[in-house]
C-alpha positions as CSV (number, residue, x, y, z in Angstrom):
1,M,-6.2,36.6,8.6
2,Q,-7.8,37.7,5.0
3,L,-4.7,35.9,3.7
4,F,-4.6,32.7,6.1
5,L,-8.3,32.1,5.3
6,Q,-7.8,32.4,1.2
7,R,-4.7,30.1,1.7
8,V,-6.8,27.5,4.1
9,I,-9.2,27.4,0.7
10,D,-6.3,26.8,-1.4
11,G,-5.4,23.8,0.8
12,L,-8.9,22.6,0.7
13,T,-9.6,23.1,-3.1
14,N,-6.1,21.7,-4.1
15,G,-5.7,19.0,-1.4
16,S,-9.5,17.8,-2.7
17,A,-8.2,17.4,-6.4
18,Y,-5.0,15.7,-5.2
19,A,-7.5,12.8,-3.0
20,L,-9.2,12.0,-6.5
21,V,-5.9,11.5,-8.1
22,A,-4.9,9.2,-4.7
23,V,-7.7,7.2,-4.5
24,A,-6.9,5.9,-7.8
25,L,-3.7,4.9,-6.6
26,V,-5.3,3.2,-3.5
27,L,-7.6,0.9,-5.6
28,I,-4.5,-0.4,-7.5
29,F,-2.6,-0.6,-4.2
30,K,-5.9,-2.3,-2.3
31,A,-5.9,-5.0,-5.0
32,T,-2.4,-5.6,-6.0
33,T,-0.1,-3.9,-3.7
34,L,1.4,-2.3,-6.2
35,I,1.6,1.5,-7.1
36,N,1.0,2.2,-10.5
37,F,3.6,4.8,-11.4
38,A,1.6,5.4,-14.9
39,Q,-1.0,6.7,-13.1
40,G,-1.1,9.8,-13.0
41,E,0.1,10.1,-17.2
42,Q,-3.4,7.6,-18.0
43,A,-5.5,10.4,-16.3
44,M,-4.0,13.2,-17.8
45,L,-4.4,11.2,-21.2
46,G,-8.1,10.6,-20.1
47,A,-8.0,14.5,-19.8
48,F,-7.0,15.1,-23.2
49,F,-9.6,12.7,-24.4
50,A,-11.9,14.6,-22.9
51,L,-10.8,18.0,-23.9
52,Q,-10.5,16.3,-28.0
53,L,-13.9,15.2,-27.7
54,W,-15.2,18.8,-26.9
55,M,-13.4,20.2,-29.2
56,W,-15.2,17.8,-31.7
57,G,-18.6,19.3,-30.3
58,V,-19.3,16.8,-27.4
59,P,-20.5,19.0,-24.8
60,M,-18.3,19.2,-21.5
61,W,-19.5,16.8,-18.8
62,G,-20.4,14.6,-21.5
63,A,-17.0,14.4,-23.3
64,V,-15.9,13.6,-19.6
65,I,-17.9,10.8,-18.9
66,I,-16.7,9.2,-22.2
67,S,-13.2,9.7,-21.3
68,M,-13.5,7.8,-18.3
69,I,-15.2,5.0,-20.3
70,L,-12.8,4.9,-23.0
71,S,-9.9,5.4,-20.2
72,A,-11.6,2.5,-17.9
73,L,-11.2,0.3,-21.2
74,L,-7.6,1.3,-22.1
75,A,-6.9,0.0,-18.6
76,A,-8.7,-3.4,-18.9
77,L,-6.7,-4.0,-21.8
78,I,-3.4,-2.8,-20.1
79,E,-4.3,-5.4,-17.1
80,R,-4.8,-8.0,-19.6
81,T,-2.1,-7.9,-21.8
82,L,0.6,-6.3,-19.4
83,I,0.1,-7.3,-16.4
84,R,-1.7,-10.0,-15.4
85,P,0.9,-12.4,-17.5
86,F,3.5,-11.8,-14.4
87,D,3.6,-13.6,-10.8
88,P,1.8,-10.7,-8.7
89,S,4.0,-11.6,-6.0
90,D,7.1,-10.4,-8.3
91,H,6.3,-6.9,-7.8
92,L,10.1,-5.8,-9.7
93,P,8.4,-6.8,-13.5
94,L,5.3,-5.0,-12.8
95,V,7.0,-1.7,-11.5
96,I,8.9,-1.8,-14.7
97,V,5.7,-2.1,-16.5
98,T,4.2,0.9,-14.8
99,L,7.3,2.8,-15.9
100,G,7.5,1.6,-19.1
101,L,3.7,2.7,-19.4
102,F,4.7,6.4,-17.5
103,L,7.2,7.3,-20.4
104,G,4.8,5.3,-23.2
105,I,2.1,7.6,-22.7
106,N,3.6,10.6,-21.6
107,A,5.6,10.7,-25.4
108,L,2.3,9.5,-27.0
109,A,0.4,12.5,-25.7
110,G,3.0,15.0,-26.5
111,L,3.5,13.4,-29.9
112,I,-0.4,13.6,-30.4
113,W,-1.0,17.0,-28.7
114,R,2.7,18.6,-28.5
115,F,3.7,19.9,-25.0
116,D,2.3,23.2,-25.8
117,P,-0.1,24.1,-22.9
118,W,-4.1,24.0,-24.0
119,R,-6.6,25.7,-22.0
120,F,-9.1,23.1,-20.5
121,P,-12.8,23.8,-20.6
122,E,-14.9,24.9,-17.4
123,L,-16.4,22.0,-16.0
124,F,-18.0,24.1,-13.1
125,P,-19.5,28.0,-13.0
126,S,-17.2,30.5,-12.9
127,G,-17.3,33.7,-10.3
128,V,-17.1,33.5,-6.5
129,A,-19.5,31.6,-4.8
130,F,-19.2,33.7,-1.0
131,S,-16.9,35.3,1.3
132,I,-15.3,34.1,4.4
133,G,-13.8,37.0,6.4
134,G,-12.6,38.8,3.3
135,A,-11.8,35.7,1.5
136,N,-13.5,34.5,-1.8
137,V,-14.8,31.1,-2.1
138,T,-14.9,30.2,-5.8
139,W,-17.6,27.9,-7.2
140,Y,-14.5,25.9,-8.5
141,A,-13.4,25.4,-5.1
142,V,-16.9,24.3,-3.7
143,C,-17.7,22.1,-6.2
144,T,-14.1,20.3,-6.3
145,V,-14.7,19.7,-2.7
146,L,-17.7,18.3,-2.9
147,S,-16.9,16.1,-6.1
148,A,-14.4,14.5,-3.5
149,I,-16.8,13.9,-1.1
150,V,-19.6,12.2,-3.5
151,I,-16.8,10.1,-5.8
152,L,-15.9,8.8,-2.5
153,G,-18.9,8.1,-1.0
154,S,-20.1,6.7,-4.4
155,L,-17.2,4.4,-4.2
156,Q,-17.5,3.4,-0.8
157,L,-20.8,2.1,-1.5
158,L,-19.9,0.5,-4.7
159,L,-17.4,-1.5,-2.9
160,S,-19.6,-2.6,0.4
161,R,-22.8,-2.6,-1.6
162,T,-22.9,-4.8,-5.0
163,K,-21.3,-8.1,-6.1
164,I,-18.5,-6.8,-7.9
165,G,-17.4,-4.6,-5.1
166,L,-17.5,-7.0,-2.5
167,A,-15.6,-9.6,-4.7
168,F,-12.7,-6.8,-5.5
169,R,-12.5,-6.3,-1.5
170,A,-12.3,-10.2,-1.1
171,V,-9.4,-10.4,-3.9
172,S,-7.6,-7.2,-1.7
173,S,-7.8,-8.9,1.7
174,N,-7.0,-12.1,0.5
175,L,-6.0,-13.4,-3.0
176,E,-5.5,-17.3,-2.5
177,S,-8.8,-17.3,-0.1
178,S,-10.7,-15.5,-3.3
179,Q,-9.8,-18.1,-5.4
180,L,-10.8,-21.0,-3.3
181,V,-14.5,-19.8,-2.8
182,G,-14.9,-19.1,-7.2
183,I,-14.4,-15.7,-7.1
184,R,-12.6,-14.9,-10.6
185,V,-9.5,-12.8,-9.6
186,G,-8.5,-12.0,-13.1
187,P,-11.6,-10.2,-14.1
188,T,-12.1,-8.7,-10.8
189,L,-8.5,-7.2,-10.5
190,Q,-9.1,-5.9,-14.3
191,F,-12.3,-4.3,-13.2
192,G,-10.5,-2.7,-10.2
193,W,-7.6,-0.9,-12.8
194,A,-10.3,0.4,-15.1
195,L,-12.1,1.7,-12.3
196,A,-9.1,3.8,-10.8
197,A,-8.5,4.7,-14.6
198,A,-12.0,6.2,-14.6
199,V,-11.8,8.1,-11.2
200,G,-8.1,9.3,-12.2
201,T,-9.6,10.7,-15.4
202,L,-12.4,12.3,-13.8
203,G,-9.8,13.9,-11.0
204,A,-7.3,14.9,-13.7
205,S,-10.6,16.8,-15.4
206,I,-11.2,18.6,-12.3
207,Y,-7.8,19.3,-11.4
208,V,-6.8,20.9,-15.3
209,A,-10.0,22.5,-15.0
210,N,-9.0,24.9,-12.5
211,P,-8.9,28.8,-14.4
212,V,-5.3,29.1,-13.4
213,L,-4.1,26.3,-14.8
214,S,-3.6,24.2,-18.4
215,I,-3.3,21.0,-19.5
216,E,-0.4,19.7,-21.2
217,P,1.5,16.3,-21.0
218,T,3.6,16.9,-18.0
219,V,0.6,18.6,-16.1
220,M,0.7,15.3,-13.5
221,L,3.9,14.9,-12.8
222,T,4.0,17.0,-10.0
223,V,0.3,15.7,-9.3
224,L,1.3,12.4,-8.9
225,V,4.2,12.8,-6.3
226,F,1.3,14.9,-4.0
227,A,-1.2,12.1,-4.5
228,A,1.2,9.4,-3.8
229,S,2.6,11.4,-0.6
230,A,-1.6,12.2,0.1
231,A,-2.2,8.1,-0.1
232,A,1.0,7.0,2.0
233,L,-0.3,10.1,4.4
234,G,-3.7,8.5,5.2
235,G,-3.4,4.7,4.4
236,L,-2.5,2.9,1.0
237,D,-5.5,0.6,1.2
238,S,-8.0,3.4,3.0
239,L,-10.0,5.0,0.8
240,W,-11.3,8.2,3.0
241,G,-7.7,7.8,3.9
242,A,-7.0,9.1,0.4
243,L,-8.8,12.3,0.9
244,A,-7.8,13.4,4.4
245,G,-4.0,12.7,3.4
246,G,-5.1,15.0,0.3
247,L,-6.2,17.6,2.3
248,G,-3.2,17.3,4.6
249,I,-1.0,17.8,1.8
250,G,-2.9,20.6,0.2
251,F,-2.6,22.7,3.7
252,I,1.1,21.9,4.0
253,Q,1.6,23.2,0.4
254,S,-0.5,26.4,0.8
255,L,0.1,27.1,4.7
256,L,3.4,25.6,5.9
257,V,5.4,26.2,2.8
258,Q,4.0,29.6,2.2
259,Y,4.5,30.5,6.1
260,A,7.7,29.0,6.8
261,P,10.5,31.2,5.7
262,F,13.2,29.2,5.7
263,I,11.1,27.0,2.8
264,P,11.1,28.6,-0.8
265,T,8.0,28.0,-2.4
266,E,9.4,26.6,-5.6
267,L,10.6,23.4,-3.1
268,S,6.9,22.5,-2.1
269,L,7.6,19.7,-4.1
270,L,10.4,18.3,-2.2
271,T,8.1,19.2,1.1
272,A,6.0,16.6,-0.3
273,V,8.5,14.0,-0.8
274,V,10.0,14.8,2.6
275,V,6.5,14.0,4.3
276,L,6.1,10.8,1.8
277,L,9.9,9.7,3.5
278,V,9.0,10.9,7.3
279,V,5.5,9.1,6.7
280,L,7.1,5.6,5.6
281,F,9.7,5.5,8.3
282,F,7.6,5.9,11.2
283,R,4.1,4.9,10.4
284,P,4.2,3.0,6.9
285,A,0.4,2.3,6.9
286,G,-0.8,5.7,7.2
287,F,-3.0,7.1,9.4
288,F,-6.0,5.5,8.3
289,G,-4.5,2.4,6.4
290,T,-4.5,-1.3,8.0
291,A,-0.7,-2.1,9.7
292,A,0.2,-5.4,8.1
293,V,0.1,-8.3,10.3
294,E,2.0,-11.7,9.9
295,R,1.9,-14.8,11.9
296,V,5.6,-15.7,13.4
């Protein structure tokens, strides 16, 4: 029972971290119906910005906030120069652009910080917060879960209570109608890209702040697969679905893979891919997403 509880706690912790990256994917998909394959690398680059600022003497949380702003500005520049010139209804050029960004950002990070692992400073208090049935719950686990809930709640308020948030929701719902009522679609989508990059940077920073992990240019490759599976499971247009999907993937990784003797631990990533394929086959909209409706 103690081992089971510990794995449940690990699933909650990992799932919350995956959800933070999945939310960034959801924000881009809501606006463009496009999966940004470079989202993980943008988040990784933002986390490296935070590490570099900390090495220059900036307090850790100040470094994370500044890196979120820098990542948002970089994403806004990417949207304006590399995404907006293409027809949004033609996804092939956009997919190629995001794949190119994926490779380019990864190579740039390797060139600057090399491919050696770096120890990322702790963002939360260290040690055990409390115990349940003999299983230890660390402060990192508690703060990661709370961070995911707070960030999702803040995004929900931003998108439902502010003018720019309502404009973003309108563009996400119907781009042509938004143009007809005078919404500036380009800057609104640019805001979505910037917001996704900022959230992704925060998610990557929290993920690599795990005491058992380190940061290096390939650290987000597997996280992106888990996050994409989480977004698909919860619904690619649902913010809270991203949290539910992230927790689901976290539990699959920590419970199903650990207790199923026919699934080696090394195949946990493949398990997430299988979940993604099953969801796409049988419930393409996810469990909390909006099913596509077409007039016939």
